[in-house]
N, C-alpha and C positions, 0 to 999 in steps of 0.2 A: 505494499500499498503506500509505503512511502516513495517509492519509483513511479507509480502510476492507478490509479485509485481503480479499483476492479469492475466497478461500473459503467464509469465511461470508457474502460477500453471498452466493456463486450456490448455497449450500445455502438464504436467505433466497428467491431469486425461482426457485427450483422449488417451494418450496410452497408460496408465493407464484400461479405459473403452475398448478400443479396444484389449488387450491385453488380459481381461477376456472373452470376447464376442469371441474371436475369440478359445475358446474351454476348457481352466479351468476351474475347478466345474461343467463341461456343458455334458449334459449324452445323449444320442442317441433319450431316449424319446421325450426330447425336441426339439432335430432337427427332430423327426418324426412330433411331434404334428406343429411344424414349417408350415410344408410344406403339411400339411393336411388344417389348417387354411386359410393359402396364394392361398393353389392349385396351388404351384411352382411343376410345368414339367421341370426338367432340359433334355435336349439334352448332348451327348458328341460328341465330336470334330470328333473322327471316323464318327458320323451318318452322320454327319453336312456334314464332306467331303466326307461322299458314295453321298450325294445328289448335290452338289455343280458337281461332277464328270458326275453324268447324266444328269444333265442340260445342260453340256457342249459337249455330244457325237460329234464326228465329222462327216461332212456330211453336212444334210442337214440346213437350218436355223431355228429360234427359233420361234416358234407360237407366238403369244399375251401372251397366258396361260403360255408360258417358262419365257416370256418378264418379265409377272406380276412377277412372282414366283422369279426369280432375284432379281427383283427389290424391295420387298419382305426378302429376303434374306440381301440383300444390307442394307438394312434400321436397318434392327436386330442385323447384323456384327456391327452397325454404334451405334446402341442402347447399346451394352453390353461391347463395346469398350469406349462408354463414361461413363457407371455405373462404369468400370474397374475404369476409371481415377477419378470417384469420390471419390472412395473407398480409392484410393491410395491417395488422398490429402482431407480426409474426417477434418482433423483442419479448412483448410485452407477454405471450402466451408460452416465450422460453422461459421466462424470470418466472412466471406461475408452474409451470414442471420443473425447475429447477427448486423453486420452494418447498413442493410438494415431496419431491427427491430428497433435497436434507432434512427434510422433517420424517421419513422412513430411514434414514441412514443415520440421523443422530439419533433415534429411541434404537438405534444397536450400536452404535460407536460411541456414547455418551462415558461412559467407563470405561475407554481407553486406556492403555496403559503411559502413554506420553503426555496426554493431556484428559488426566481424568473426572474431570467436571465441566467438558467443552460443552459451552453456550449454543444453545440451535441458533442463535445469530451468525455464532462464529462457524459453526459448519454450513451456512448457505451462502456467506461470503469466501470459504475456502472451493464450493461448487461452481462460487461465480467464475473465478480462477483456472479452475478445472476445466471449463466449459470452454474459456474464452482459447487455451489451449486444446482442443477437441476442434475450435470453427476454426482456426491456424492451419489445423493439420487435412480439415477437410475444403479449404482454399484451394491446396497444393492438387489435388488431382482436375480440377479444375481448370487454375494457371497450364497445365498441362495436357490440357485435352483428352483428359481418358476415358475410354468407352464406358457406355453406361454402367455395365457388369462391372468392368474392372474402377471403377469408383464407390458403386457398391460394397465391392471386396475390402476395398482400401478402406471406405468408413467403417465398415464391422470390425477388422483388425484396430483402427484406432482407438475405437471405444472400448480395446482393455487395456488400454494404457490407461484409464483413468485408476488401476490397480494401486499402479505407483507414487503415485505422491496421496491416494487416501492413505497406503499403508505406509509413509513415510509420517504422517500429519495423526493418525491414530498410535504406530508404535506399535501393532500388532504385528504378530508374522504375516508372511505373504500367503498363506490357508486360512488364515482367520479372515486376512481380508479378503478373499475371496467367496468366501461363502458367505460370510456377511454384508457382502456389497451384491452378491446374487440372491440374498434372500431379500435385503432391501428395493432392487429392482420389480419383485415380484408381489413386494409391499404398494410399491407404486401404480402398476399397471391396477391392484385391488382397487386402489381411493379413485384413481382414475373411471375404473369401469362404476363406481359407488355414485362418482360423477356425474359420469353421463348419464345413468340410471334416473338420478332426482332431476337431470335437463329434460329428459324426455318425459317425466312424471309432469312436470309442472306445465310441458307442450301440449302434452297430450288434454290436461286439465282445461288450461287456458281456450285450447281447441274446441273439447265439448262445449264448458261455456258459451261461445262463443257460438256454435251453429245452433 
């Protein structure tokens, strides 16, 4: 912290990473490989507008199939807006995810040999620094124009590097650090699932009341 504020560094690196991923040094071949790998089939706004217009033809009431189709389109529109909102607030979402992960790590490392009484705030700042390291590593394959598959493998391998700073911070052995990090990751997924369930419940509740 004496050399560079962690959160300032985090936001600068996120901005740099988004700038690179948005198109700098990225060829059309990588974009094609991404679409083929994840099976992305984009629909244009014009096609969507035509579909909605066809569903709302004047005169007769909508059938069950048409109502079902409208609900699917509405759900798709909400998901697209949610994805767009998340993309616009990537840094904030990443910080929120780091906070949840710091909570799960803190529960398992709060009585570590090196820092017996580590606080949640200290664990959170440490995770921000570790995330800065991972963001720097994730920029490398983009700058070198790795293929999509090679970039995914590189990112997965770089994720394993979090074991080293957490081991140095906590003072546990590598084996103790590995199983604690693995368990903390499982707890993180559980927290995300619970949060997702709460959001879906609130969404369904509001939708039922509005309809």
